[in-house]
BALOBA-1460 file (C-alpha; in Angstrom, 3 decimals):
// residues 280
<rec num="1" residu="m" x="9.285" y="-17.489" z="6.581"/>
<rec num="2" residu="t" x="8.377" y="-14.023" z="7.495"/>
<rec num="3" residu="v" x="9.885" y="-11.525" z="9.831"/>
<rec num="4" residu="f" x="8.467" y="-8.730" z="11.238"/>
<rec num="5" residu="v" x="11.002" y="-6.394" z="13.821"/>
<rec num="6" residu="i" x="9.277" y="-4.398" z="16.169"/>
<rec num="7" residu="g" x="11.666" y="-0.845" z="16.659"/>
<rec num="8" residu="l" x="14.076" y="-1.018" z="13.255"/>
<rec num="9" residu="p" x="15.990" y="2.328" z="13.081"/>
<rec num="10" residu="s" x="14.733" y="3.592" z="9.919"/>
<rec num="11" residu="q" x="18.381" y="3.768" z="8.471"/>
<rec num="12" residu="l" x="18.397" y="0.229" z="8.278"/>
<rec num="13" residu="r" x="15.500" y="0.076" z="6.296"/>
<rec num="14" residu="q" x="16.851" y="-0.184" z="2.577"/>
<rec num="15" residu="r" x="19.867" y="-2.749" z="4.285"/>
<rec num="16" residu="f" x="16.854" y="-5.097" z="5.982"/>
<rec num="17" residu="l" x="14.933" y="-5.195" z="2.735"/>
<rec num="18" residu="a" x="17.486" y="-6.019" z="0.756"/>
<rec num="19" residu="v" x="19.349" y="-8.633" z="3.094"/>
<rec num="20" residu="a" x="16.204" y="-10.182" z="3.399"/>
<rec num="21" residu="q" x="15.795" y="-10.279" z="-0.794"/>
<rec num="22" residu="r" x="18.343" y="-12.072" z="-0.707"/>
<rec num="23" residu="h" x="17.057" y="-14.613" z="1.369"/>
<rec num="24" residu="e" x="13.805" y="-14.759" z="0.382"/>
<rec num="25" residu="v" x="12.746" y="-14.103" z="3.560"/>
<rec num="26" residu="e" x="9.050" y="-11.515" z="3.299"/>
<rec num="27" residu="p" x="10.110" y="-8.842" z="5.681"/>
<rec num="28" residu="g" x="8.072" y="-6.278" z="7.156"/>
<rec num="29" residu="f" x="8.871" y="-3.492" z="10.530"/>
<rec num="30" residu="a" x="7.820" y="-1.305" z="12.517"/>
<rec num="31" residu="l" x="10.269" y="1.776" z="12.396"/>
<rec num="32" residu="t" x="11.895" y="3.720" z="14.694"/>
<rec num="33" residu="g" x="13.788" y="7.422" z="14.588"/>
<rec num="34" residu="i" x="15.412" y="9.436" z="17.111"/>
<rec num="35" residu="d" x="13.674" y="12.532" z="18.227"/>
<rec num="36" residu="k" x="14.026" y="15.819" z="19.368"/>
<rec num="37" residu="r" x="15.956" y="14.393" z="22.850"/>
<rec num="38" residu="g" x="17.847" y="12.607" z="21.808"/>
<rec num="39" residu="q" x="15.909" y="9.061" z="22.098"/>
<rec num="40" residu="l" x="14.489" y="6.259" z="19.398"/>
<rec num="41" residu="v" x="10.670" y="6.872" z="19.287"/>
<rec num="42" residu="f" x="8.822" y="4.827" z="17.019"/>
<rec num="43" residu="i" x="7.195" y="6.677" z="13.985"/>
<rec num="44" residu="p" x="4.598" y="8.210" z="12.798"/>
<rec num="45" residu="f" x="3.056" y="6.731" z="16.699"/>
<rec num="46" residu="e" x="3.400" y="3.287" z="19.015"/>
<rec num="47" residu="g" x="-0.267" y="2.925" z="17.520"/>
<rec num="48" residu="q" x="0.877" y="2.785" z="13.739"/>
<rec num="49" residu="a" x="3.399" y="-0.186" z="14.814"/>
<rec num="50" residu="s" x="0.246" y="-2.121" z="16.198"/>
<rec num="51" residu="a" x="-1.398" y="-1.413" z="13.213"/>
<rec num="52" residu="d" x="1.495" y="-2.468" z="10.616"/>
<rec num="53" residu="l" x="1.810" y="-5.467" z="12.659"/>
<rec num="54" residu="e" x="-1.516" y="-6.278" z="12.590"/>
<rec num="55" residu="a" x="-1.769" y="-6.214" z="9.028"/>
<rec num="56" residu="f" x="1.424" y="-7.641" z="8.545"/>
<rec num="57" residu="s" x="0.144" y="-10.551" z="10.592"/>
<rec num="58" residu="d" x="-3.122" y="-11.101" z="9.048"/>
<rec num="59" residu="s" x="-1.619" y="-11.414" z="5.807"/>
<rec num="60" residu="c" x="0.761" y="-14.223" z="6.157"/>
<rec num="61" residu="n" x="0.687" y="-18.031" z="8.222"/>
<rec num="62" residu="w" x="1.003" y="-17.168" z="12.067"/>
<rec num="63" residu="d" x="3.794" y="-20.360" z="12.618"/>
<rec num="64" residu="q" x="5.806" y="-18.525" z="10.061"/>
<rec num="65" residu="l" x="5.871" y="-15.576" z="11.547"/>
<rec num="66" residu="q" x="8.544" y="-15.023" z="13.593"/>
<rec num="67" residu="v" x="8.962" y="-10.950" z="15.370"/>
<rec num="68" residu="v" x="11.591" y="-9.292" z="16.609"/>
<rec num="69" residu="v" x="11.309" y="-7.099" z="19.368"/>
<rec num="70" residu="l" x="14.059" y="-4.709" z="19.363"/>
<rec num="71" residu="p" x="14.729" y="-3.825" z="23.446"/>
<rec num="72" residu="y" x="15.892" y="0.187" z="22.686"/>
<rec num="73" residu="v" x="11.906" y="1.290" z="22.318"/>
<rec num="74" residu="p" x="9.558" y="0.709" z="24.849"/>
<rec num="75" residu="i" x="6.575" y="-1.278" z="24.096"/>
<rec num="76" residu="g" x="2.451" y="-0.068" z="25.395"/>
<rec num="77" residu="s" x="0.251" y="-2.098" z="25.693"/>
<rec num="78" residu="k" x="-1.944" y="-2.399" z="22.700"/>
<rec num="79" residu="l" x="0.869" y="-3.054" z="20.496"/>
<rec num="80" residu="q" x="2.265" y="-5.952" z="24.091"/>
<rec num="81" residu="e" x="-2.290" y="-7.708" z="23.347"/>
<rec num="82" residu="c" x="-0.603" y="-8.087" z="19.618"/>
<rec num="83" residu="l" x="2.091" y="-9.644" z="20.701"/>
<rec num="84" residu="d" x="0.437" y="-12.010" z="23.196"/>
<rec num="85" residu="v" x="-2.158" y="-13.534" z="20.705"/>
<rec num="86" residu="l" x="0.883" y="-13.715" z="18.150"/>
<rec num="87" residu="h" x="2.465" y="-15.616" z="20.100"/>
<rec num="88" residu="v" x="-0.315" y="-17.438" z="21.361"/>
<rec num="89" residu="n" x="-1.616" y="-18.664" z="18.707"/>
<rec num="90" residu="g" x="2.141" y="-20.104" z="16.710"/>
<rec num="91" residu="a" x="4.190" y="-17.016" z="16.246"/>
<rec num="92" residu="q" x="8.052" y="-17.186" z="17.412"/>
<rec num="93" residu="l" x="9.120" y="-14.202" z="19.451"/>
<rec num="94" residu="m" x="12.391" y="-13.082" z="20.043"/>
<rec num="95" residu="e" x="12.786" y="-10.593" z="22.807"/>
<rec num="96" residu="p" x="16.784" y="-9.802" z="22.936"/>
<rec num="97" residu="a" x="18.780" y="-7.582" z="25.339"/>
<rec num="98" residu="a" x="20.476" y="-5.292" z="25.282"/>
<rec num="99" residu="g" x="24.080" y="-5.237" z="25.810"/>
<rec num="100" residu="a" x="23.852" y="-9.176" z="25.364"/>
<rec num="101" residu="g" x="24.587" y="-11.209" z="22.990"/>
<rec num="102" residu="g" x="26.671" y="-8.813" z="20.685"/>
<rec num="103" residu="w" x="23.220" y="-6.972" z="20.793"/>
<rec num="104" residu="p" x="24.067" y="-2.525" z="21.339"/>
<rec num="105" residu="t" x="23.373" y="-1.369" z="24.784"/>
<rec num="106" residu="a" x="20.866" y="1.105" z="25.697"/>
<rec num="107" residu="g" x="20.563" y="4.877" z="26.051"/>
<rec num="108" residu="v" x="20.723" y="8.133" z="24.896"/>
<rec num="109" residu="q" x="24.647" y="8.076" z="23.301"/>
<rec num="110" residu="q" x="24.006" y="4.957" z="22.912"/>
<rec num="111" residu="a" x="21.551" y="5.676" z="19.693"/>
<rec num="112" residu="q" x="23.840" y="8.585" z="18.574"/>
<rec num="113" residu="s" x="26.874" y="6.924" z="18.491"/>
<rec num="114" residu="v" x="28.090" y="6.135" z="14.851"/>
<rec num="115" residu="n" x="28.256" y="2.566" z="15.443"/>
<rec num="116" residu="f" x="24.819" y="1.787" z="17.302"/>
<rec num="117" residu="n" x="23.290" y="1.325" z="13.345"/>
<rec num="118" residu="d" x="26.036" y="-1.286" z="12.128"/>
<rec num="119" residu="d" x="26.149" y="-2.961" z="15.377"/>
<rec num="120" residu="l" x="22.680" y="-3.746" z="15.337"/>
<rec num="121" residu="f" x="22.268" y="-4.756" z="12.245"/>
<rec num="122" residu="d" x="24.884" y="-6.932" z="12.929"/>
<rec num="123" residu="a" x="23.326" y="-8.702" z="15.965"/>
<rec num="124" residu="l" x="20.014" y="-8.473" z="14.029"/>
<rec num="125" residu="c" x="21.203" y="-10.075" z="11.028"/>
<rec num="126" residu="a" x="23.508" y="-12.654" z="13.283"/>
<rec num="127" residu="a" x="20.412" y="-13.891" z="15.572"/>
<rec num="128" residu="l" x="18.493" y="-14.772" z="12.236"/>
<rec num="129" residu="g" x="21.379" y="-15.820" z="11.002"/>
<rec num="130" residu="w" x="21.345" y="-14.791" z="7.832"/>
<rec num="131" residu="s" x="25.006" y="-14.735" z="6.190"/>
<rec num="132" residu="h" x="25.883" y="-10.613" z="6.317"/>
<rec num="133" residu="e" x="26.727" y="-9.943" z="3.250"/>
<rec num="134" residu="v" x="27.674" y="-6.053" z="2.267"/>
<rec num="135" residu="p" x="24.841" y="-5.064" z="0.217"/>
<rec num="136" residu="p" x="25.939" y="-2.393" z="-3.074"/>
<rec num="137" residu="s" x="23.319" y="0.080" z="-1.299"/>
<rec num="138" residu="d" x="25.398" y="0.020" z="1.932"/>
<rec num="139" residu="h" x="28.408" y="1.193" z="0.826"/>
<rec num="140" residu="f" x="27.052" y="4.474" z="-0.326"/>
<rec num="141" residu="l" x="24.684" y="4.955" z="2.631"/>
<rec num="142" residu="k" x="28.180" y="4.456" z="5.436"/>
<rec num="143" residu="a" x="29.482" y="7.183" z="3.235"/>
<rec num="144" residu="a" x="26.489" y="9.964" z="3.573"/>
<rec num="145" residu="r" x="26.738" y="8.804" z="7.516"/>
<rec num="146" residu="r" x="30.742" y="9.748" z="7.528"/>
<rec num="147" residu="l" x="30.068" y="13.137" z="5.713"/>
<rec num="148" residu="k" x="26.817" y="15.770" z="6.619"/>
<rec num="149" residu="d" x="27.783" y="17.237" z="2.910"/>
<rec num="150" residu="y" x="26.851" y="14.376" z="1.207"/>
<rec num="151" residu="v" x="22.887" y="14.215" z="0.167"/>
<rec num="152" residu="i" x="20.911" y="10.559" z="-0.790"/>
<rec num="153" residu="f" x="17.595" y="11.638" z="-2.715"/>
<rec num="154" residu="g" x="15.154" y="8.722" z="-0.377"/>
<rec num="155" residu="d" x="14.512" y="6.930" z="-3.317"/>
<rec num="156" residu="a" x="18.192" y="6.597" z="-4.650"/>
<rec num="157" residu="l" x="18.719" y="3.452" z="-4.030"/>
<rec num="158" residu="d" x="15.580" y="1.894" z="-4.099"/>
<rec num="159" residu="r" x="17.245" y="-0.091" z="-7.082"/>
<rec num="160" residu="c" x="20.993" y="-0.403" z="-6.611"/>
<rec num="161" residu="d" x="20.330" y="-3.949" z="-4.815"/>
<rec num="162" residu="e" x="18.879" y="-5.141" z="-8.824"/>
<rec num="163" residu="v" x="21.971" y="-4.693" z="-10.519"/>
<rec num="164" residu="d" x="23.720" y="-8.297" z="-11.560"/>
<rec num="165" residu="n" x="26.774" y="-9.622" z="-8.815"/>
<rec num="166" residu="s" x="29.627" y="-8.420" z="-11.896"/>
<rec num="167" residu="r" x="28.752" y="-5.304" z="-11.988"/>
<rec num="168" residu="h" x="28.986" y="-4.636" z="-8.040"/>
<rec num="169" residu="s" x="33.098" y="-4.292" z="-7.863"/>
<rec num="170" residu="f" x="32.289" y="-1.507" z="-9.703"/>
<rec num="171" residu="l" x="29.344" y="-0.054" z="-7.358"/>
<rec num="172" residu="k" x="31.742" y="-0.126" z="-4.804"/>
<rec num="173" residu="q" x="35.034" y="1.394" z="-6.038"/>
<rec num="174" residu="s" x="32.906" y="4.133" z="-7.284"/>
<rec num="175" residu="s" x="31.132" y="4.481" z="-3.483"/>
<rec num="176" residu="a" x="35.086" y="5.311" z="-2.305"/>
<rec num="177" residu="l" x="36.393" y="7.472" z="-4.955"/>
<rec num="178" residu="l" x="32.954" y="9.547" z="-4.723"/>
<rec num="179" residu="e" x="32.745" y="9.537" z="-0.817"/>
<rec num="180" residu="h" x="36.536" y="11.092" z="-1.309"/>
<rec num="181" residu="f" x="35.099" y="13.507" z="-3.940"/>
<rec num="182" residu="c" x="33.000" y="14.514" z="-0.973"/>
<rec num="183" residu="r" x="35.210" y="15.118" z="1.442"/>
<rec num="184" residu="k" x="37.385" y="16.706" z="-0.464"/>
<rec num="185" residu="k" x="34.585" y="19.390" z="-1.510"/>
<rec num="186" residu="g" x="35.580" y="18.766" z="-4.742"/>
<rec num="187" residu="r" x="38.775" y="20.336" z="-4.245"/>
<rec num="188" residu="l" x="40.870" y="17.170" z="-6.428"/>
<rec num="189" residu="n" x="43.924" y="19.203" z="-7.710"/>
<rec num="190" residu="q" x="42.662" y="17.740" z="-11.496"/>
<rec num="191" residu="t" x="39.795" y="17.120" z="-13.342"/>
<rec num="192" residu="l" x="36.466" y="14.904" z="-12.496"/>
<rec num="193" residu="a" x="37.053" y="12.683" z="-15.522"/>
<rec num="194" residu="s" x="40.968" y="12.932" z="-14.726"/>
<rec num="195" residu="f" x="40.211" y="11.692" z="-11.341"/>
<rec num="196" residu="f" x="37.960" y="9.364" z="-12.262"/>
<rec num="197" residu="e" x="39.806" y="7.601" z="-15.155"/>
<rec num="198" residu="a" x="43.012" y="7.440" z="-13.249"/>
<rec num="199" residu="k" x="41.222" y="4.550" z="-10.931"/>
<rec num="200" residu="s" x="39.797" y="3.184" z="-15.108"/>
<rec num="201" residu="i" x="36.175" y="4.286" z="-14.233"/>
<rec num="202" residu="t" x="33.748" y="5.748" z="-16.733"/>
<rec num="203" residu="l" x="32.277" y="9.611" z="-16.475"/>
<rec num="204" residu="a" x="29.726" y="10.731" z="-18.582"/>
<rec num="205" residu="q" x="28.791" y="14.044" z="-18.460"/>
<rec num="206" residu="s" x="26.111" y="13.868" z="-21.963"/>
<rec num="207" residu="g" x="24.162" y="11.146" z="-22.603"/>
<rec num="208" residu="g" x="22.317" y="9.313" z="-20.234"/>
<rec num="209" residu="l" x="19.997" y="10.623" z="-18.136"/>
<rec num="210" residu="q" x="18.997" y="14.502" z="-17.304"/>
<rec num="211" residu="t" x="19.493" y="15.253" z="-13.660"/>
<rec num="212" residu="t" x="17.128" y="18.090" z="-11.893"/>
<rec num="213" residu="i" x="17.546" y="19.508" z="-8.547"/>
<rec num="214" residu="r" x="15.883" y="22.369" z="-7.410"/>
<rec num="215" residu="l" x="17.109" y="24.790" z="-4.211"/>
<rec num="216" residu="v" x="14.460" y="26.029" z="-2.281"/>
<rec num="217" residu="r" x="13.424" y="27.708" z="1.176"/>
<rec num="218" residu="d" x="10.214" y="28.318" z="2.416"/>
<rec num="219" residu="g" x="8.748" y="27.034" z="-0.518"/>
<rec num="220" residu="r" x="9.980" y="28.903" z="-2.776"/>
<rec num="221" residu="q" x="12.508" y="27.689" z="-5.503"/>
<rec num="222" residu="l" x="16.186" y="29.820" z="-5.050"/>
<rec num="223" residu="g" x="17.654" y="30.962" z="-8.459"/>
<rec num="224" residu="g" x="17.385" y="28.363" z="-11.723"/>
<rec num="225" residu="p" x="17.367" y="24.550" z="-11.355"/>
<rec num="226" residu="l" x="20.149" y="22.550" z="-11.448"/>
<rec num="227" residu="i" x="20.417" y="20.561" z="-14.361"/>
<rec num="228" residu="s" x="22.945" y="18.128" z="-15.503"/>
<rec num="229" residu="n" x="23.297" y="14.684" z="-17.851"/>
<rec num="230" residu="l" x="26.670" y="13.555" z="-14.949"/>
<rec num="231" residu="h" x="27.154" y="10.491" z="-14.596"/>
<rec num="232" residu="l" x="29.532" y="6.977" z="-13.968"/>
<rec num="233" residu="k" x="28.349" y="3.731" z="-16.067"/>
<rec num="234" residu="d" x="29.515" y="0.354" z="-16.951"/>
<rec num="235" residu="g" x="28.283" y="-2.125" z="-18.853"/>
<rec num="236" residu="d" x="26.750" y="-0.940" z="-22.442"/>
<rec num="237" residu="a" x="25.353" y="-3.227" z="-24.607"/>
<rec num="238" residu="t" x="23.947" y="-5.145" z="-22.124"/>
<rec num="239" residu="t" x="20.965" y="-5.876" z="-20.380"/>
<rec num="240" residu="p" x="19.805" y="-3.177" z="-17.942"/>
<rec num="241" residu="q" x="20.815" y="-5.074" z="-14.853"/>
<rec num="242" residu="a" x="24.510" y="-5.344" z="-16.227"/>
<rec num="243" residu="a" x="25.135" y="-1.620" z="-17.872"/>
<rec num="244" residu="p" x="25.126" y="-0.197" z="-14.019"/>
<rec num="245" residu="r" x="24.668" y="3.751" z="-13.550"/>
<rec num="246" residu="i" x="25.130" y="5.989" z="-10.774"/>
<rec num="247" residu="y" x="23.819" y="9.792" z="-11.586"/>
<rec num="248" residu="f" x="24.815" y="13.031" z="-9.523"/>
<rec num="249" residu="q" x="25.745" y="16.431" z="-8.803"/>
<rec num="250" residu="h" x="28.090" y="18.819" z="-6.661"/>
<rec num="251" residu="m" x="27.599" y="22.245" z="-5.999"/>
<rec num="252" residu="e" x="29.192" y="24.802" z="-3.440"/>
<rec num="253" residu="k" x="26.811" y="27.946" z="-3.023"/>
<rec num="254" residu="d" x="26.910" y="30.436" z="-0.014"/>
<rec num="255" residu="d" x="30.426" y="29.017" z="1.068"/>
<rec num="256" residu="q" x="29.386" y="25.301" z="1.373"/>
<rec num="257" residu="f" x="29.206" y="21.837" z="-0.803"/>
<rec num="258" residu="r" x="26.871" y="19.685" z="-1.165"/>
<rec num="259" residu="f" x="26.735" y="15.864" z="-2.753"/>
<rec num="260" residu="f" x="24.325" y="14.592" z="-4.179"/>
<rec num="261" residu="l" x="22.917" y="11.269" z="-5.242"/>
<rec num="262" residu="l" x="20.510" y="10.965" z="-7.270"/>
<rec num="263" residu="y" x="20.770" y="7.416" z="-8.771"/>
<rec num="264" residu="v" x="22.510" y="4.006" z="-8.158"/>
<rec num="265" residu="g" x="20.682" y="1.051" z="-10.065"/>
<rec num="266" residu="p" x="20.577" y="-0.437" z="-13.422"/>
<rec num="267" residu="h" x="20.164" y="1.780" z="-16.560"/>
<rec num="268" residu="s" x="16.883" y="3.330" z="-16.670"/>
<rec num="269" residu="d" x="15.668" y="6.279" z="-19.117"/>
<rec num="270" residu="h" x="13.205" y="7.308" z="-16.483"/>
<rec num="271" residu="v" x="12.720" y="11.030" z="-14.921"/>
<rec num="272" residu="i" x="15.353" y="12.190" z="-11.755"/>
<rec num="273" residu="d" x="13.985" y="15.791" z="-10.541"/>
<rec num="274" residu="k" x="13.789" y="16.596" z="-7.390"/>
<rec num="275" residu="s" x="13.910" y="19.372" z="-4.474"/>
<rec num="276" residu="y" x="16.295" y="20.909" z="-1.657"/>
<rec num="277" residu="e" x="15.893" y="22.647" z="0.848"/>
<rec num="278" residu="w" x="18.286" y="24.554" z="1.042"/>
<rec num="279" residu="v" x="19.561" y="26.162" z="5.287"/>
<rec num="280" residu="h" x="22.176" y="27.950" z="5.700"/>
């Protein structure tokens, strides 16, 4: 079975991919984002949504394709024509109604609410018959949604859900501790090492990968790069999947605190060098 979701909020992309992978489903989607008026719109535009659906459908058997049309973005004529052709030729269409059957209601305020994406994702998993086990990456994503000072770089969680199941409790506990650290803006009244040691989590401040963050403004780097080896670890002398690593940095500048999540996943030796647009 293959599944294509039309109107999936971009914040749910990683969660959707992770759950689809666990259920051995080939996933596709047309993403949405919130515009300046606070409304959900196709990104980058609806024409791309049509093109993505056509390309995805060309790569699969239509009688094995299920298309879910989420009810939060208007569907234009070209996209509707594509849906009609697929349906006539054997594809399954699911067109839920907003505010019914567990689906969140529509509207500007609802789309901007904290719970909208969580409620939508729960309804989507239920409609597809997917068991909604929370993937490890979800714990970090939820923390970033709750805290404005919590920054996840774009690919930081791409390999998070590859970590062996035996280490998922480490990821969940570490996520909770890092969220607490960020919420306190780094002010713990104890050293960072003792903070994690009290919870039997190993903090390494040397070895492993070297991570680099370059603060930029208007295309120019502000001062020297932030270089660190700081990371949490669990497992040694085993497979990469059973030896997860969490690389992060934190800083204060211009009376602002930032927590940066750079990588969560199996033991790796790839280079981490990121730029971050500093706005004061």
